[in-house]
N, C-alpha and C positions, 0 to 999 in steps of 0.2 A: 399515518406519513401525510399530507396531501402535501402537491407540487406547492410552488413556486408564484402567489397569482399576481405579483408584482411583474412579471414577467408571460410575453403569448404561448400559449399552450397551445401547442399542432396536433392536429388530427393526425392515423396515419399517414393517409392521402401526402398529404401538404408535408412531410418528412423529405417525400423523393425518393430517389431510389439508394439504399444508404449500403456499407460496407462493413461486416464484423471484420474486426481487423484478430487475425487468430493465427499462433504456429508462433513462427518467428525465429529468428536462429538463439535465442538464450538458453541459457542450458535451462529452463522454466519451460520449454515449449510444449511438453506434455500436457501441463497443467494447462497451460494456455490453450489447445486446443479443444482443453473441455470444458473452459471456459467460455470458449466462444462459437461451441457448439450447443452449448446450453442459450445461449441468450440468442445465437439464430434462431433456435427455434418456438423461443415465446417472443422476440421479434413479429415473426411469420404468426404466428398463432393473434397475434393483437391490427394483421390488415397489414403491416408495415412490409413492401419490399430492398427487403434485407437481400447481403447475401454474401459468403463465406469471401474472404480472402485474407493468403497466407504470404505477407512477406516474402517471406523466403522463398517459395515458389515461381513472384512475380514481380514486374516493376513497380514501384510505388505510382509512378508516373499514367498506372495503369488507370489511375484512380480519379485521371482529373481526362482522359484518354475517354471511357465507355461512361461517362456522365455520373459519378458518383456525388448526389449531391451530400452527403454528412457520413461519414466512419464513428460507430462505437468499437473500441480502444478494450480490445480483451485481451489485450500481448499481456504479459509478467514478464520485468526483468529485463535485459539494455537491449538497445534496441525500439523498445516497445513503449518502457516506464521510463527513462532518463530522461526523456527531453528530443528526443532525436528526428523518432518517429511526428511529434508535437509538430516540434520547427516545418517541418517537411509540408505539414497538412495545414501551418499556416502557410507558407509558397502559393501554395495549389490554390491557396479562398475556400478550403474544405472543411467545414466546423466539425467538433470534433470533443468527447462527452471529455472528462473526466480536467484536471487538473493542465496550464499554460505551459510553456516551455521553461522557467525559471524553479517555477512550482517544481516539477515534473523532473527533475534535472537532481536538486536539490533535494526531495525527496530518497530521491533513488541513493545516493551518498550519506549514511549513517552519518558518519564526520559531517563532513558537513550539517547538512540537519544536527546532530547536535551539540554544533560551538551556537548555534541560530534560540535553542531552543536555552541553552548557557547563559546566550546575552540578553536571553528577555528571562530568564531567571527564571525557566520552568524546569520542574526536577527530574530530572535522566540520570542516570547510574555514571558513577567514573568512570575513565574510558583513558585508555593508553592506546594511540597509532603508531603502531611501526608501517614508514615508509619503507621500501625491498629493499635499500641499504642498509633499516637498522634489526634485521632475524634474524641474522648472527646467534648460533648454539647460545655468542658467551652474553648478549645484549636480551635475547627470552628473557634469558633464565628468572633475569629480574623482574621484570614483571610483579611477581607474585609479590614482591615486596612493595609494592605500590598500590595495589591491589586487593590485597588478598584469597584468601582461598573459600570454597573457591570458586573460578570467574568464567566466561565465556571468551571464547574468541572467533571467532567471524568473519567471511569477504565481505569489507567496508558496500560496494556495489551488487549483492545477489539476494533475494528473495527463496520466499516457500523452504525457510529455516536450510539451506544449501552450503558447505563448507563449517558447518555451525559444531562446537564443538564445547562439555563442558568438562573446566581441567578441573581435577580434584587435588593433582598435586605436582609439584615440580617438574620431577620425570618426563609428566607426557604436556609439559609445554612446547616442545620442539616438534613435536608431532601435529600437531593440533593448529600450529603455527602453519609446519607446511603444507596440512590438509585446505587448512583458507587459500594461500596463500597461489594453489591448484585455481582456485576458482578469481583470484582478482592481484594484482601488484599488491599493494598494503593491506594490511592486516588489522582488526583493529582489537584490542582487549577491550573486555568489559564487565564491572565487576556487578556478581552475579548476589541479586536478591532473592532473600529467601525469601517466598509469602504464594500468591496467588496470582496465578495469570489469569489477564482479561484482556479483550480487546473491545472496541468499541467506535462503530459506524457513525458517519457523518454523509446527511447532502446537503449541496448548496452549496453559497458562500458568500461572505464580508458577515451584515449583519445577521440572514436573510437563514443565515447556514444553523443546524438542528444537528440536538447528535442523536443517534439510535438507543436501542435497547443495551446498558452491556452485557456479554459475553466473559462467561466464567469456565475457562479451557484447567481441566483436570487429564490429565496424560500421567498412564504408565509411569510408578517412578520421575516425570514432569520430563519424560521423555516427549515434548509436541515434535518429535522430527519428521522429514517430506512423508517419511514411510506413512508412521500416525494418522498421516494429515490429510492423505489425498488416497490410502491405499487401505488403511483398515479400520475399524468402525472399534477400536478399543478408548478410543479417547474421548471425555460427556462433554456436556456441551451444558455447563449449567444461565437456564433463562427463562423464567426471573436467575439472574445474577445469585443470590445469595445475601447480598451483601445490604446494609442498615439502607435503607430512604437517603439516608443526607453522606453514605459512601460513596450510592451510585449517580445520587445529583455531584458531588464531586469530582467523579471519573469525568461525566461527560463534561462538566466543566474546564477541565484539566487539556481536556482532548482537542474541544472546541480551540481552547487559547494555540495549544500546537497546531490547530490545523490553519486557521490563519495568521499566525507567526511565521508559518511556510507560504500563504497566500496560493492556498489552493483553493481549486475551487472546484463545485462538479459533483463530487465525489472523495470519501476517503477513508481510511481505517487506522485508526492505532492502536498499536500493542504495551498494554501496559502490565509494569505489575504493582501488587500494591502490597505494604513490606512487612510480615507479619508483627514484628515486635512492637511498632505503633500503627501502623492502618497507614500510611504513607503510601500515595500514587506514585511511580516513576514513569516514566516513556522509552521505549523502547526504541520504535520507529513509527513511521506514516505507511502506508500504503497508500500511495496513489490513481492506482490500476487491480484492487482487489479481485480477488480470487470468486469465479461465479459459479462454483462444483457444485459438486450436491454436500460437495460437504464446505462447503462455502461458510463463512461466516458475516460477510455482510446481508446473505438472504436472507438469512438463522434471524436476523438483529430483524427486518425487515417485516417478515411474515410474524414477528413476535409483536412490531408498530402496528398493527394491520394491512400490511400490504405486502400483497402475493410477487411472487417471481419473473410474474409476466407485468404485471403493472411497476416491480421498480426495472423492470430492462428498459421498458416506454419511456418514465419519467426520465431516468440518463438518458435516454435518446434527445430527449426534446427540451433538457440543456445543457443539448452536446456546442458550441459556441468557438468562437475564434479570438484569442490574445488583442489580435488589431480590433476589432470591434468593442472588442470592452470601454467606456467610458473613460479618459481622463482625467487625473485632478485640476485644476484649474493652475493655470504660471503661477506664479510669484510676482507681485509689483517690486521688481528693485526701488 
């Protein structure tokens, strides 16, 4: 997978002083620190003048004061992946990796993401959104009547499987909603798709965006939770995915449609389920600042495409941009 030749490729020296934003104050801080540490070492090994920068410990305005020319966003979750940091970097005029303000904000909110995908007629599991005033036992108990059992309950604006539950029976609903509500005011209840868990990364933007190889995820009893994602070796990853060539291509096409529908750029990773009964893929979510740890899936897929971790980090940094500098469509003539 080579960089987009339509954009000028800057050498490490031309990239200037680079901040690797890591840590932050979200529930995903530990993962972000692991991602950022890996990215920092990779960029430095390529000759980039890269420095660690933790927004939980320093003012982001220091980026401008200290002459940083670019930012590699290795933050995950709120105040890092949700458009807020992206907005400030826009105001500071510092190009950054990944999606812009709007796409970041939408992708961070799984309910808004599903609404856009549904409007574009892209397959995503059926869902019920529980606002803060709709989480009483009397209301929650009826959700399985709509979605069936089992079902998934999760906070719509968190990642890394934080606060997620698989509900097997009516009696588990209230506890699952209460857990999700610890991390978000809203709660998302989602139809459970029985099948194969998949993920598919994307690099680039618009028509030049390209999907990387699909990764199959086999977790013990389907439990791909926070602990298994980052701190154990019990999860098995299939790359090649074991899908037929037609199925792999279909998942990649769907991922690209989902990515473009949200207006993503730079890079991202879609999580999907391939339903056992008819081999239909369903979109679960889009990650606009994916993990870059030793267990992370984008580097794994990139390696299968012939792109090393170090080369991937450098390519992503070279794609750093500002929404303000992107070409605008021509104004319509009245």
